[in-house]
C-alpha positions in Angstrom: -11.3 -1.3 3.1 -10.1 2.2 2.2 -11.3 5.4 0.6 -10.1 6.9 -2.7 -9.6 10.6 -2.5 -8.8 13.3 -5.0 -8.0 17.1 -4.9 -8.9 17.5 -8.5 -11.4 20.4 -9.0 -10.8 21.7 -5.4 -9.7 25.3 -5.1 -8.6 25.0 -1.6 -6.7 21.7 -2.0 -9.1 19.8 0.2 -9.7 16.1 -0.4 -13.0 14.7 -1.9 -14.0 11.1 -1.7 -14.4 9.5 -5.1 -15.2 6.0 -3.9 -14.4 3.2 -1.6 -12.3 0.1 -2.1 -12.2 -3.4 -0.6 -10.3 -6.6 -1.2 -12.6 -9.6 -1.6 -11.7 -13.3 -1.1 -13.8 -16.3 -2.0 -13.7 -19.9 -0.8 -10.8 -20.7 -3.1 -8.7 -17.8 -1.6 -9.0 -15.9 -4.9 -8.4 -12.2 -4.4 -9.9 -9.3 -6.3 -10.1 -5.6 -5.7 -13.6 -4.1 -5.5 -14.6 -0.4 -6.0 -17.8 1.0 -4.6 -19.2 4.4 -5.8 -20.1 6.9 -3.0 -23.8 6.7 -3.6 -23.8 2.9 -3.2 -21.4 3.2 -0.2 -23.9 5.4 1.6 -26.5 2.6 1.3 -24.3 -0.4 2.4 -21.0 1.0 3.9 -22.3 1.0 7.5 -23.1 -2.7 7.3 -19.8 -3.9 6.0 -17.0 -5.1 8.3 -13.6 -6.6 7.5 -13.8 -10.4 7.8 -17.6 -10.4 7.2 -19.1 -12.8 4.6 -21.5 -11.2 2.0 -23.3 -12.1 -1.1 -22.7 -9.5 -3.8 -24.9 -9.1 -6.9 -25.3 -6.6 -9.7 -21.7 -5.8 -10.3 -19.4 -5.5 -13.3 -15.8 -6.6 -13.8 -13.3 -4.2 -15.5 -9.7 -4.2 -16.3 -7.3 -2.6 -13.8 -7.0 1.2 -14.3 -3.9 2.1 -12.2 -0.3 1.1 -12.3 0.2 -0.2 -8.7 -2.3 -2.8 -7.6 -2.9 -3.8 -4.0 -3.1 -7.6 -4.9 -1.7 -10.0 -7.4 -4.4 -11.2 -9.8 -3.7 -13.4 -12.8 -6.6 -11.9 -14.7 -5.1 -8.4 -14.7 -3.6 -7.7 -18.1 0.2 -7.4 -18.3 -0.1 -3.7 -19.2 -0.1 -3.1 -15.4 2.6 -5.4 -13.9 3.3 -3.7 -10.6 1.8 -5.0 -7.5 2.0 -4.0 -3.9 3.9 -6.5 -1.7 3.5 -8.1 1.7 6.6 -7.8 4.0 7.5 -9.4 7.3 10.5 -8.6 9.5 11.8 -7.1 12.8 11.1 -3.5 13.6 14.2 -1.4 14.5 14.9 2.3 15.0 11.3 3.3 15.3 10.8 7.1 14.9 7.8 8.8 16.4 5.1 10.5 14.5 6.2 13.7 12.8 4.6 16.1 10.3 6.2 16.9 6.9 5.2 19.3 4.1 4.1 17.8 0.8 2.5 19.1 -2.4 -0.8 17.9 -0.9 -0.2 19.8 2.3 1.2 18.7 5.7 1.1 15.0 6.3 2.1 12.8 9.3 4.7 10.1 8.9 6.3 7.4 10.9 9.6 5.8 10.0 11.4 2.6 11.0 13.6 -0.1 9.7 12.3 -3.6 9.0 15.0 -6.2 9.2 15.2 -10.0 8.8 18.9 -10.4 9.7 20.1 -10.0 6.0 18.3 -6.9 4.7 17.2 -3.8 6.5 15.2 -1.5 4.2 13.7 1.8 5.5 9.9 2.0 5.9 7.9 5.2 5.7 4.3 5.1 6.9 1.9 7.8 5.7 -1.2 9.6 6.9 -3.8 8.0 9.2 -1.9 4.7 9.1 1.1 6.5 10.6 -1.1 7.6 13.5 -2.5 4.1 14.0 1.0 2.6 13.8 2.5 4.8 16.4 -0.5 4.0 18.7 0.0 0.3 18.3 3.8 0.3 18.6 4.2 -0.2 22.4 7.4 -0.7 24.4 5.9 -3.6 26.3 5.5 -5.7 23.1 7.5 -8.9 23.0 10.9 -8.4 21.5 12.1 -8.6 18.8 8.9 -6.8 17.6 7.9 -8.5 14.3 5.8 -6.4 11.9 3.7 -7.6 8.9 3.2 -4.9 6.2 0.5 -5.7 3.7 0.2 -4.2 0.3 3.4 -2.0 0.6 5.2 -0.3 -2.2 8.9 -1.2 -2.8 11.1 1.0 -4.9 14.8 1.6 -5.3 16.1 5.1 -4.4 19.8 6.2 -4.0 21.0 2.5 -4.4 18.9 1.3 -1.5 15.4 -0.2 -1.2 12.7 2.0 0.3 9.3 0.8 1.4 6.3 3.1 1.5 2.7 2.4 2.6 -0.2 3.0 0.3 -3.9 3.9 1.1 -4.6 0.2 1.1 -1.7 -0.8 3.3 -2.0 -2.3 6.8 0.6 -2.9 9.5 0.4 -5.5 12.3 2.8 -5.9 15.2 3.4 -9.4 16.7 0.3 -10.8 15.1 -0.7 -14.2 16.6 -0.2 -16.2 13.4 2.0 -19.1 12.3 4.2 -17.0 10.0 5.2 -14.8 12.9 5.9 -17.7 15.2 8.0 -19.4 12.4 10.1 -16.2 11.9 10.6 -15.7 15.6 11.8 -19.3 15.9 14.1 -19.0 12.9 15.7 -15.8 14.3 16.3 -17.5 17.6 18.0 -20.5 15.9 20.1 -18.5 13.4 21.0 -15.6 15.7 19.2 -12.4 14.8 21.4 -9.5 13.5 20.3 -5.9 14.0 20.9 -3.3 11.3 23.9 -2.1 13.3 25.3 -5.6 13.3 24.9 -5.9 9.5 26.5 -2.5 9.0 29.5 -3.3 11.2 30.0 -6.5 9.3 29.8 -4.6 6.0 32.5 -2.1 7.2 34.8 -4.8 8.3 34.4 -7.2 5.4 33.6 -4.8 2.6 30.0 -6.1 2.3 31.0 -9.7 2.4 30.6 -11.5 5.7 33.7 -13.6 6.4 32.8 -17.1 7.7 35.5 -19.6 8.4 35.5 -22.7 6.1 35.9 -26.1 7.8 36.0 -29.7 6.8 33.4 -31.8 8.6 36.1 -33.4 10.8 37.3 -29.9 11.8 33.6 -29.0 12.5 33.2 -31.9 14.9 36.3 -30.9 16.8 34.8 -27.5 17.7 33.9 -28.6 21.2 34.6 -25.4 23.2 31.7 -23.4 24.5 33.2 -20.4 22.6 31.9 -21.9 19.4 28.2 -22.1 20.4 26.0 -20.1 18.1 28.8 -19.6 15.6 28.4 -20.2 11.9 30.9 -22.1 9.7 30.9 -23.0 6.0 31.3 -26.6 4.9 31.6 -27.9 1.3 29.9 -31.4 1.3 28.1 -34.0 -0.7 24.6 -35.0 0.3 24.7 -38.8 0.6 21.1 -39.3 1.3 17.9 -37.5 2.4 16.4 -38.8 5.6 13.1 -37.1 5.6 11.5 -39.0 8.4 9.3 -36.2 9.7 7.1 -33.7 8.0 8.4 -30.1 7.9 11.8 -31.4 9.1 14.4 -32.4 6.5 17.6 -34.2 7.6 20.4 -35.3 5.3 23.5 -37.3 5.7 26.3 -35.1 4.5 30.0 -36.1 4.0 33.3 -34.9 2.6 36.7 -36.7 2.5 37.1 -36.4 6.3 33.8 -37.1 8.0 30.1 -37.8 7.7 27.4 -36.0 9.8 23.7 -35.6 10.0 22.5 -32.1 9.1 18.9 -30.7 9.7 18.0 -28.2 7.0 16.0 -25.1 7.8 13.3 -23.8 5.5 15.8 -21.2 4.2 18.4 -23.9 3.4 15.8 -25.9 1.5 14.8 -22.8 -0.4 18.5 -22.2 -1.3 18.6 -25.7 -2.9 15.3 -26.2 -4.6 13.9 -22.7 -4.8 11.0 -23.2 -2.4 10.8 -23.9 1.3 9.8 -27.3 2.6 6.6 -25.8 4.0 5.6 -24.4 0.7 6.2 -27.7 -1.1 4.2 -29.6 1.4 1.4 -27.1 1.3 1.3 -27.5 -2.5 1.0 -31.3 -2.1 -1.8 -31.0 0.5 -3.8 -29.0 -2.1 -4.0 -32.0 -4.3 -7.2 -34.0 -4.5 -5.6 -37.1 -2.9 -3.9 -36.5 0.5 -0.4 -38.0 0.5 0.7 -40.3 3.4 2.4 -38.6 6.3 5.8 -40.1 5.2 5.6 -38.7 1.7 8.0 -36.0 0.7 8.2 -33.8 -2.4 10.5 -35.2 -5.1 12.3 -31.9 -5.4 13.6 -32.5 -1.8 14.6 -36.1 -2.4 16.4 -35.0 -5.6 19.1 -33.1 -3.6 20.7 -36.5 -2.8 24.2 -36.9 -4.3 24.5 -33.1 -4.9 27.6 -31.1 -4.0 26.4 -28.2 -1.8 27.7 -25.5 0.5 26.2 -25.4 4.0 26.3 -22.6 6.5 26.2 -24.6 9.7 25.4 -23.2 13.2 27.0 -25.0 16.1 24.4 -25.5 18.8 24.6 -26.2 22.6 24.1 -29.9 22.0 27.0 -30.1 19.5 29.3 -28.9 22.3 27.8 -29.9 25.6 26.7 -33.5 24.7 28.9 -34.0 21.6 25.9 -34.4 19.2 26.8 -35.0 15.6 23.5 -33.6 14.3 24.1 -30.1 13.0 21.7 -27.3 11.8 22.2 -25.7 8.4 20.9 -22.2 8.4 21.5 -21.7 4.7 22.5 -23.8 1.7 23.1 -23.6 -1.9 24.5 -25.7 -4.7 28.3 -25.4 -4.8 28.3 -24.0 -8.3 26.0 -21.2 -7.2 27.7 -17.9 -6.4 26.2 -15.4 -4.0 26.0 -11.7 -5.1 27.8 -9.1 -3.0 26.1 -6.1 -4.7 23.9 -3.6 -3.0 20.4 -4.6 -2.1 17.8 -4.9 -4.8 14.0 -5.3 -4.7 14.4 -8.9 -5.8 16.8 -9.7 -2.9 14.4 -8.2 -0.4 11.5 -10.2 -1.7 13.5 -13.5 -1.8 15.0 -13.2 1.7 11.9 -12.1 3.6 
């Protein structure tokens, strides 16, 4: 919940509250923004808490009135296409609270970088949320510190993506939720890169990270401990999909030299079919009839016999016990080319 304020009609530039906002969810997880006029808020505001369940009567539904909306709603007319976005990533380069002059007077801000190992946009947190964010950002938090930004504004400025908070934005550090645990596990498996790492790679390789390309036979011969946690590119054909466990997709991949088993991460699946395995399985579970535990989406099974490019991470097991089961941290169809242009809003949304 948040207040809407305005300086219109104020001679001294002070803020006046024009109403209060809330995001409502129903049993079907349908979201809608609610606006409550001050006189009504004075009657019910003290009884409302975030996460509470309420019965609301005597209300009206209107079309959206502003350009940037805090939530995506299919019933909002296309005249207002811009929506705030939820972002998740690792916090780096946290700058303490500092005041800056604006046309609305002096305001407090907090700045940091949010990074997922591929992109590292700058974040500016404004107003009271900046004060709360600095208070909640503590050195004793588990590292890397993972932040979730809800209803944030993304825009392109000076050829880079900038993220700003809005009055309806929220920030959570190391939230105890599955999405944070999944990201932390993925970063551990793939080898998290700080913004400094990404910048150094860009300087050396002119924005294109150079990864050695190997045949599968050459990959299996990388048995020195020096190769643990290193990535290599392999051009292969998927012979069959061995999806024997839910949320874990394994394929038999081969080229002219060798055949190996490869476990695909969610990011690798997304590179091949456009959605993560988790997302596909959640869609299936929403169906009226629950599929058997051995069932897998057809989109995943259809990657059999496709020519693909794998980014494969050599693990401890590949070296220490000569395991021929490898982990693909990324994948895409061989005809697909990756862009080496500067970051765009679309790339940020896709990769986070």
